[in-house]
N, C-alpha and C positions, 0 to 999 in steps of 0.2 A: 504494500498498500505504499500512498506516496505520506511522505513527512516532513518537516521540516528542511529534512538534507537535501531533499527535491529541491526546495526554491534557492537552496545556496549553491546545490549544483547550476543552476539554470545562471543566476546571479553571475557567478563568476567566469561559465561560458561567454554571458554577455560582454565581460571585460575581457574573455581573454577569448577572441574566437578566432583560433588559427587552430591548422591540425595537428603542430604539434604540441599543441595545449592541453586538445581534444587525446591525443593519444596515450598520454603522459595521466591524464584522469579518466580513462575505458572507464577502469575498475567501477568508478562514484556514479560513469552514466549508468553503466549496467545494474547496479545495486538501486540506484536511488530513481530512473527514470524509465528506464526499457523495461524493464521488470517488478519497480514498481504500476508502471501502468501495465502490464499483463495482468497482475491480480486485478488491482480497482476495475478495469475494463471489464473483468467475468461475473466479479461482482455487480456491478453498476450493470453490467446488463442481466442480471437474473432480477435485480429489484425494479428495473422496468418492466423486463417481459411480465412480473406481474399488475401491473402498472395496465401494459399492452393487450395483453390475454394474448400472444402470440409471441413467437423468439424475437430475438434483440442480437444482433448481431453490432460488435465496436468492433472501431479501427483506428489505429494510432497515424498519424496523418506523419510523413516522413521528414527526417532526423534535418538532411543536407537542405540545403535553398537550392532552388533553380535558378542558378543564374546566367542564364544565357541573354536576359533582355536588363540585366540591372547593372545599376554605374558598381551597386555594394556588393563586392564579392568578396563579404565574408561567407564560409562556407558552412555552419552550423545555424538552425533555429534557435536560437533562446528561448523556446517556449516549448510546453506541452501542449497540442491539439487531437482529441478522441471526436468523433463521433457515436453514435448510437441507433440503427436501424430497426425497425422494425417494418420495413416492406416499405415499397414505394419512395418517391422523392426525398421527403423531405425526413428527419435527423435530429436528437437532442446533440447538441453539441458542448463540451466545455474545456474550456481554455486555461491552460495554468502557466503564469511568468513571472518575471522580475516585478509586474505592475499587479500584478491580482488574480483572482479569480471570477472569469466569467462562465456565464451559464447561456446557452443559446437555443432556438430551434429552428428549423429552415432546410434550406435545400442552396450550396453556397453555387449551382452556377446550373442554368437552364438548360439542357440541348433542346434541340427544333420539337424535336414532338413533345415536352414537356412546358416548352414558351406558349404554344399553340393552346394546351389544355389550358395551362394559367390563364392566355389572356379572354377564352370562352366560359372560365370560372369566373372571372372578373367582372367580365358584362354579363353574365347571366342572374338566374335573378336570386345567386348568393351571394353576388358582390356587396352590396348593401352591407349586410349583416358583418360579412366580413372586415369590410370598412370602419366599420361600428367594433368591433371586435377590436381591433387593431389600435381605433382613436383610444378608449379605454384604456388598452394595456402603456401605451406614451403617455398619458395622461397620468398612470401610475409609476412612472419615471422611465419603463423600458426602453432599449433605443432599438432604432428600426437602421437596419442599410439602406446607405442613401442609395436611390435607384441610378441605373448604370445612362439611359436615354433624356438627351435635354427636351425633347415633344412627344408628345404622346403621340402613336405609332398609329399609321393609319391602317384599317379604315376609317376609326377609331376619333371623335371630333374631341379638339381641345378641350371643349366643358364636359367632359366625361364624369360622372359623378368620382369615381375609381383615376380618374386621372394619375396620383401617383402609384399606383397601383400597376398600372399599364405600362408606364415607364418603364418598370424593372425585369432583367435580364435573369435577375437572383433574388430573391429573400429570404432574412432574415430577424431576428428579432433577438435582444441582446438584453440581458442582469450582468450592472459590471459591478454591484456596490458590495458581493456576499467575502466575508473575511475568508484569509486563505486558509486558517487553519478550521472552515470548513471540510477543505479536500484532505485533511491530513485519519491517517487510521483506522483501526479496521468496521468504525462505523461511518467512515464518510458516504461510504457508497446508499445507504440508508436518509445519511442529510441530503444528501444530493435526489436523489430521487421524489422526495417529496417536495423538493425546490424544485426543481423541472414541472412539473404533477399545475403549475401554474398556468402552464402554457396547455391546457388540456383544453379547452373550450375553445381555443383556435386549433388542434390538433383535429378536432371532430370535424370543424369547417373546412380545414384542409383535403380533408380524404377524399372529396371528392373530387378532386384535382391528378 
């Protein structure tokens, strides 16, 4: 499971982001990040499976950064990002980095088929309910990722009631204010599963996408 040692390693990695430093500290990574993530992921997936009523698959995002189009050539991500999918395009999201613990729900990128279904759902009878739920969550302090498009795509009118949602090519909603200690120790999966339940109404609305 994650511990304060996980955060210490990530903080040190942010300050020493080089292959030489990482290789010298590989044992710390294996014990407090990769190994901890496996145990945490399996345990949180089991908790979320009880919530979803179906199998949940955990995924640990890659350690190595994609440097192909980046001016920043530091080789490693100084964070732990995980997703938990119960099937379908949307997943629960967990992020741990030196800045804190972040929880989320969404899909970080739409393929062509999902984009079409998203726009159809947003423009359809369920669009107003989805928009209203997101307005409620934002008023409670949740953070929506920014839409990627500057304009509402054709053939939808610029003044569409769900214009913000139609301008999206991905979707994620986040909570940033969780204390890091929430992710530590054997009780963490149950604590995080309880916190993630805040998006159950949203998850129900997105089930048709």
